[in-house]
N, C-alpha and C positions, 0 to 999 in steps of 0.2 A: 594529432586529434585525440580528445579523449571523449568516448563515450558512456554517458550516465544513464543507468535505467535504475528503477524501482521494485521491481519483481523478479526473482530469480529465474523462471522461464524463459525470460526475455531476453535472457543473455544468451543462450544456445541459438536461437532464431536469428539474433545481429550479427552471432558469428557465423553464421552460414551466409547471410546476406554482404558481409564483407569478403568471403571467399568469391563470392557473385562480382563483386565491383571493389577491385583495391582502391580504386578514390574513397572507399570508406574505411581505409587499412587505420587502425586505432587500438589502444586497450579500452576495455570495457569496464567500467566500475559500477558497483551496486549500492545504493544507499539502502540498507537492509530493514531498518525500522518499518512498521506502519504506521505513518502518523494520522492517519484516517480515523483511529481510535485509540482512547485513555487520555490520561492528563496531560496536559501540555502548558499549564499557568507555571511559569520562570522556567521554563524547557532549555534556555541557552543558561539557565544558573546552576551553581552545583545542587543546592536545594530542590529544583525543580529536575532536574536529569536524574537525582538520586530517588525522587517519589517516583518518576515514569519507571526507574529501572525497577522497585520493588515491585509496581503495579505489574509488569509484565512476569516476573518472579511468581507472583500468585496465578497471574492467567497460565503460564505455559506448566504450572504444576501437574503433574501426570499426565500429561503428552508426550506424544511421538518427539517433541522437539525442544525438550529441557535442557539440551547441549547447544541450544541456538543463543541463549543469553548470554555465553562466555564468548560467542563469535561475533556479536554484533557491537561495533565500535565506530559507529558514522562520525563522531567527532574527530576520531584520529586519520579517518578515510578523507574527509573534508580538509584537515590539516594539511595532509599530504599532497592533497590536489592544490592546494591554494601556495604550498611550498613549491612544485612543480612548475605552476603557472608564473610565479614570480622569476623562478630561473631562466626559465625561457617564453621569451617575451613574444616568439611566433605559434605559440601552442593555443590550440582552440577548443573548447567544450561543446558538446553536443548534448543535449537534454531529450531524451525521449520520453513524452508522455501518452498513456492512451486515456480513452476517456471514462475516468473511473475516479474515487476520491483516493485512493490508495497511491496512486500517481501525483494526482493534482496536490495534494497534501505534503507529499515528499517534495514536490517542486516548491511549494511556499517556504517549506522548511528551509531550504539548500539556496536558495537563489538571493536572497539577501546577504549571507555570508560570501556573496563571490562581486558584490556591487565594485569591487576596486576594478574589475577586469570586464566592466562593460563594453561591449563591443567585439569582446573575443568569446561570449558566450551565445552559443547559438541554442535555440528550441525548436523542436518539433512535435505539435501538439496534434495528434492524429485524431480531432475532436469532430462528430458526425461526420467522417467521410467514408466514401464506399469503397471497398477491395474484391478483389476475387478470389473464391474461395477454390477449395481444391476440386470442388465438381463445377467449377467454371460459373458459379453462381453468386450474385453482389449480396454483400452483406457490409455491415456496421460494427466493426470489430471493438469492443471494449475493453481490451488488453491487447499489447504489443504481440504477444507471443499467440496470440489469434492468428495473425497475418502472414501468409506465405513468404518465406524468405526472398523471392524474386519481385514481390509487391514491394518489398522495402527500398528496391530502386526506384522507384515513382516516389514513396516518402521523403526519400531525400531531399529533393524538390522543394520541399516544405520546409525547408533549416530557415530560419531568419532570426537576426541578434535580438537578444530582450532589449529594449528599448529604454532609455534611460526613466523615461515616465513609467515604467514597469516597475523598474528596479527602486523608484520611490513610493510607487502606490501600493504594490503586491506584499511590500512586507507591512503598511500598517494595516493591511487585510488581514494578514497571516496574525499579527499581535492582537487583533479582534478577537480572533477565535481563540488565540492560546487565551486570552483573559477570560472569555466566555466559558472555556476548561469544559465544553461538552466532551464527553465521552465518547460519541459517535458523531462523526461529522460526514455527510451526505452531500455529493455532487448532484445542483441543481440543474445543471447546463452551464457551457463554457467556462469559465475559471471560479463559478460561484458556489461556495462550500455554506450548507448550512448546519450549525451545531444543535445537536441533540443530548437530553439525557442518557445516561446509562442504560436505564429501563427501556428505552426506545422501542426495542424489539421485544418485549418480554409478552406482551399481550397476543402477538401472532406465534410467539413458539407456544404458550400456553394453549391456543388455538388448536395446535396440531396435536396435542396429548389428549389421549382419553384416560377411560379406567383400566382398561389392558396395557398392559406393559409394552414399551416399544424401544427396540434396542436401540442404543446412540446411533449405530453408524447408520440405520435405517432412518433414524430422525433427521441425522445429518441432510442422507440425500433428499428427503423431501422437503426441507428447507431451500435447498438448491435447485429442485426443480418445481415446487409448487408456489413458493412465496418472489416476493420480490429482495428478501433481506440480501446483501452482499457482503455481511462480515465474513470474518475468516471463523474456521471451523474452532478455533482455541476461544475466540470471542464469544461466541455462540455456546460453547460449553463453559464458559464462565458465567455467562448469564442463568444458564442451567443449575450451576450448581449454587449460585446466589439465590434463585427461585426455592431451592431445595432447602437453602438454612432459614427461608422465611417461612418454610412450612406449605409454600404454595405447590409443589409436586413432591413426589415420592422418588427415590434414589434407590436400585437394588444393584447390589455387585460390589466389587472391590476396586478400587481404585487403583490401587499397585500393582493389578494386574493387567490393566492397559483398559483401553474404552470398548473392547471385544465384550467384555465382562458386565459392562454397564446396562442398565434400562433404567427407562424413564414412565411414571404414571402421575396423573392427575393426585392430589389428596395425600 
């Protein structure tokens, strides 16, 4: 068995779940790119791949994650996976998804490449399902790593094969999204993803700023506690840098010295 997740924190909690139940024993693979944002047109072609890589290079500039660009090679990961599935016909893959656009878009990007192995690809989509948290209360997780390891033992019962119909229809839905090439993709429920333009969150970001300077770290905290924006920190900062280049906000500080040095204000 091979498990596939789409967020790095999911790896640790799934490993803990495997320790509790050896029937889940298997390697864990992460698809590292965040396909919920950025350019996707011709994403499987060299030109589209290069465009996306260049965009990520721009987004990650001055961030604490600049080294990540060289570590992400999802195409190689998939090629190695296909090789394993071809050589071992007893091998199964379990795709784990939380109820968020990051995981669902990663699923869309991946599953069409595994259509030759229909019947051996299981999906576990924890969509709108209640779980028990550390305090014994019921909650509805958005990401897998929010779930206690012992709760994964219940979640495993949700595993089901991706159907032939899904292998036919879901890649069409993903191709449509890729051609729309919206830089923001939002999960509207189920597996329904809506494309939005790159500036979709800009008005809300501008609404958080005033004439007084706000530190970048405080602004990010405000975004995640006071808004419905679910984009990554680097995407938000890319938009703030874009708004600065458009003259809509003022940035003070030296990017070379890190995020803690940066402040934003209107005008």
